[in-house]
C-alpha positions, 0 to 999 in steps of 0.5 A: 500499499501507498502512503496516500491509501494509508492515509485515506484508510485511516481517515476513513477508520477514524470518520467511522470510529467518530460516528459510532462514538456519537451513536453510543452517546446519543443511545445512552438515554434509551439504554437507561430507560430499556435498562430500567425496564428490564430490572423491573421485569426482573423484579416482577419475575422474582416476585412471581417466583416467590409467590408460586415456586412449584407452579414457575419450576413446573412451567420451566420443566415442561417448557424444557421438555418441549424445547428438547423435543423440538431440538431432537427432531430430525428434519 
């Protein structure tokens, strides 16, 4: 590669990095909202499991059986 090609490639790479960093900074607010929603869902799930542990275990068991059956089938 010639110096001109290397310089052009570095400039393109630098521009892409700047673009990605701007996108990450702009998306940070959306990520905070998404993160808080996930934390809220986690607490809801934990409360549901505390209220009815055997029902949740049964659902997980049958869900696992179903998933295992579907994955073991040959096309």
